[in-house]
N, C-alpha and C positions, 0 to 999 in steps of 0.2 A: 267375583262380581264386578263389572266394570259401569261404573255410574259416574264418571268423571264430567261428561256432558249431559246436562239434564233436560235438553230439548227433545222433544219428542220427533222421531223421523218424519212424522205427518204434519208438524206443526207450520211449516212455511206453506203448506197448501191450505191453511185455514186461517182466515183473517182474525185478528184480535177482537175481543170486546163484542162479540156478536154481530159486527157490522154485516156480516155476510147475509143476515136475515133481513135487510132493508132497514127503513128508517123507523124508529120508534116514534109515538105521539109527540107532537111539540108539548114541551113543558112538563114532560111524565115525571121528572124527578121530584116536583113539587106536588104531584098528586097526593091525595090522602092515602093511608096505606093500603086499603083492600085494592083500589085502583093501581097503586104504585106495585103491589104484589103481582097483580094479574100481568101487567108488563113484564116483570122480572122472570115470571115462570112460563107465560104464554109466548112473549116475543124472544126473551134471551135464554129461555130454558136449552138445555143441551139437545143439538139433533141426535139421531140415530147413530150417524156416523161418530160424533164425539162420544156418545154413551159408549160404543164398542171400544174407542180409543182407551177410555177409563178401565172398563172390564178388563181389557188387557194388561193395563198398566198397574193396576191394584195388586198389594201384596198377597201372595197365595198361602201365607202362614203368618203366625204371630212372631213378633221380634223375641219374646219369651213366654213362657207358658201362663196364661192367666191363671190366677189363684181364685176360680169361682166365676159366676157369671157376672160381668161387668156391664153396667149400664151408663150410657151416657146421653145427655139431652143437648142437642144442637138448636141454639136459638139463633134467630136470624133476622128478627125486626130490626129496622134501621130507620134513620131519619135520611141521610144522603145514601142512595143506592148504589150498590156495586153491581155491575150486571152480570158478574160471575156467580152470584149467590145461589142460584139454582143448580148450575154446574157443579158447585162446591158441595151441595146436598147431596146429589148423585154420587160425588165421589166418596164421600163420608159413608154413604150407604153401602157402596161397593166394598170400601175397605173393611167395613164391619161383617160383611157377608162373606168375603173372601179369606179374610185372615182367621175369622173366628174369635177374634180378641176380644170384642165387646158386642153389646147390642146397643141399637141407636134410635133415638125417638126425636122427632123435629117438631118444633113450636114457633110460632110468632105471636103468640099470645102473651102479653106481660102478666097477666094473671097467673102463669105458669111459674114466674119466678118468685116464688113464696116458700117460706121455710117447709110448709107441708109438702108442697109438691116436689121440691128439690131433694128432700130426704130420701126419695126412692132412687136416687142415681148417685153414681160414684164419682161423676165428672160432668162439668158444664162446658160446652164448647161454643165459644162465640163466633159466629161465621158473619165476618164483615159488619158486625154491628157499629152503629155510631150514635153519639147523643144520647147516653142513657136518661139524661135528665128530660128528654122529650118523649122517651119511650117507656121505659120501666119506672121511671121516678124514684123518690126516695125509698119508697117501701121495697121496691125490687133491688136497689143498690143495697140496702140493709141486709137483705136476704142472701145476696151473693157474698156479702162479707163474711157472714155468720156461716154460711155453707163452706167456704174455703179454710176460714180460720179454724173450723170444727173438725177438719181432717181430710175434707174431700179435694177434688182437683179442679183446676181452671185451665182450659186450653184457649187461647186467644189467637185468632188468626186474621191477619192484616189489618183491616180497620178496626178491629178489636181496641187497638191503640188510639182510636179516635171518639171512643166512647166515654171517656172521663176526664173532659176538658176542665169542668168545673167541679169534679169530685176528687178531692184530694186524696183520700184513703183509697179510691178506685185506681187512682193513678200511681199510687205506692203498690198496690196489689199486682198490676200488670207490669210496673216498671218501666213506663215510657208512653208519653203522649205525642201523637202526631203533630207535626209542625208544618211540612211540606214534603214534596217528592222530587227531589232534583233529578233522580234516575227514573226516566219516564218508562211507561209500560212497551214502549216500541223498542226499547234498548235491550240488548243481550250484556249481562253483567257478570263480572269476575267474583267469586267468592272463595274466602279461605275459612278453614276449619280452626277453631281454637280447642286444643285438647282432641286431636283427631283420635286418640285411643278411648274417649268417651263412649258409653254404650250408644247413646243416642246418634254420636256420629259415625261410630262403626255400623249402624244400621244401613247408612248410605255409602259405605265402601271406605271410609277414613280418609278420603281425598277432597281436595278442592274442585270446584266446579264452575260452570257457567250457566246462566238461566235469564231467560226473558221474562221480565216481571217488573212491576213498579217497587221502588225501594223508597223508604222513608228516611228522613233526618226527623229527629225528635225534639221536642221543646226543650230548651236549656233548663237543666236541673231535674228533668223528670226521669233521667234514667240514672241509676245510681250503680255504679260498677262495683260497689262493694256489698251490693245485695245479691247479684245474679252469677250463676256460672254460664258465661258467654260460650256459646257453641259455633255460631256462624257469624261472619261480618263480611263487608265489602273488602276486597282484595285491593287496597289502596296503592299497592305497589304497580298495579297494572295500569297503564296509562288509560286505557279504554274508559275506567271509571272516573277519569277527569275531564278527558277531551272529546268524548264521543258526540257525534251531532245529535244524538237522541237526549242529550241532557237539556234540562230546562236552562236555557241561556240565563234567565234573570235571577236562577239560584246557584249559578257556578260557584260562587263564594263559599257556598255550604259544603262542597266536595273536597275543600282543603281546611276546613274550618277546625277540625279536630283529626286526632290521628287514628281514632277506631269508629267505624260505623257499625253497631252490632245489627244483627238481623234476627238472629234467635237465641233465646235463653231459657233456663230454668231457674227456679229458686223456691225456697219453701216461703210460705206466708201463713204465720201462725202453726198450725198442726198441718195445713194442707199442703199441695203442690201445685206450682204454676209453670205451665210451659206456654212460651209465646212464640210465634214465627210470623215475620212480615211478609212471607210469600202468599199470594193468594188473591192478587189483583186480576190477573189474566185468566181467561177460559184454559187456556193452553196449559197453565200450571197444572191443572187438575188431571192432565193426562201424562204428567212425568212421573215415571217409576220412581225416581229419586225423591221427589216432593212428597209422593205417597206414603213412601216408607219413611220420611222424615217426620211427616204428621202421625203415623202409626206409632212410632218410637216414642213420640211426645205424649200420646194419648195414653200409652201404657205406662210411662212414668206418672202421668197425672192421676191415674186411676189406681196407683199404688203396685202395679205389677212389674214393671221394670225397675230394678236396683240401679240406679245412676247417682253417682255423686253429684250433690247441688252445693258443694262448697263454692262460695264466691270465687271468681278467677282471681281477684285482686290479693285473696289469701293464700294462693298456691306458690310454692316456692319455685317450682319449674312449670313453664307453660309452653308446651309443644304446640305448632301450629302446622298447617297442610295448605299451601298455597295453591291458588289456582293454575291449573297446568296451560299450556300454550292452546289457544283456542283452536278447536276443530272447525275448519271452513269446509261447508258443503255447498 
């Protein structure tokens, strides 16, 4: 399986962030949720061509055999909206359908984030959710904590890390709070694997890769290296991750601030399992075969099917890495 370059062959012909659809209504990001949702799905939803890309990219089998019918709730209510939300939902639907690993339900209703409703699911997937204090409130936050601590799974995608700014326990649960994004969505960045032999990394071929997406730096003190098994990080040995023109110039100091920029990780939280992936800003991310297999492996870990060591990386005696290869130029 060759997955070292995560870009789709069709990616360069499709503009990022839905811009090929024309201009969205002025000020739409501040609309109330029903109107904002309409823009996300009616204006920025995937085109028929993009849907076909996703169908072709979706994994055609599970990473491991499901131990029963697994149910995943995808929640996508947000304050600040990411234009890839509708595309992401379509991708999760296709992953579930083509792999047979789980069944998926979608919701933007905060009332669904309750103990009674969550009880029917094996995992909760947060699709670019932001600002839980303004969407699900204290009762929803408490319900998620109880859900995960009680033995269920949590999958956080991209801006899920921007959901818990004022919620200390939630920040610990995800193990990272968004600060800024020095690596802009127009750039193609180099990534290395930590523990390439790990089952979640083996699902994507066990090698480093390049991907066009937006990559976060996290608030100081919010990512605890002693808590998580880090799986993917920016390959900071590649000069492109430090000096590419697509970097936010005012945030360049962040690219050298610390030696490791984690991108994806897993850990236990109470009796439950958490998988977080920074990937998921760009529409194009959702028709990368590599990323969709990455999501599937993380979902299967979170629901309890994929037996994956979640010992914190800091506790390992030997840590192998797989750097990004030389970049393929097309």
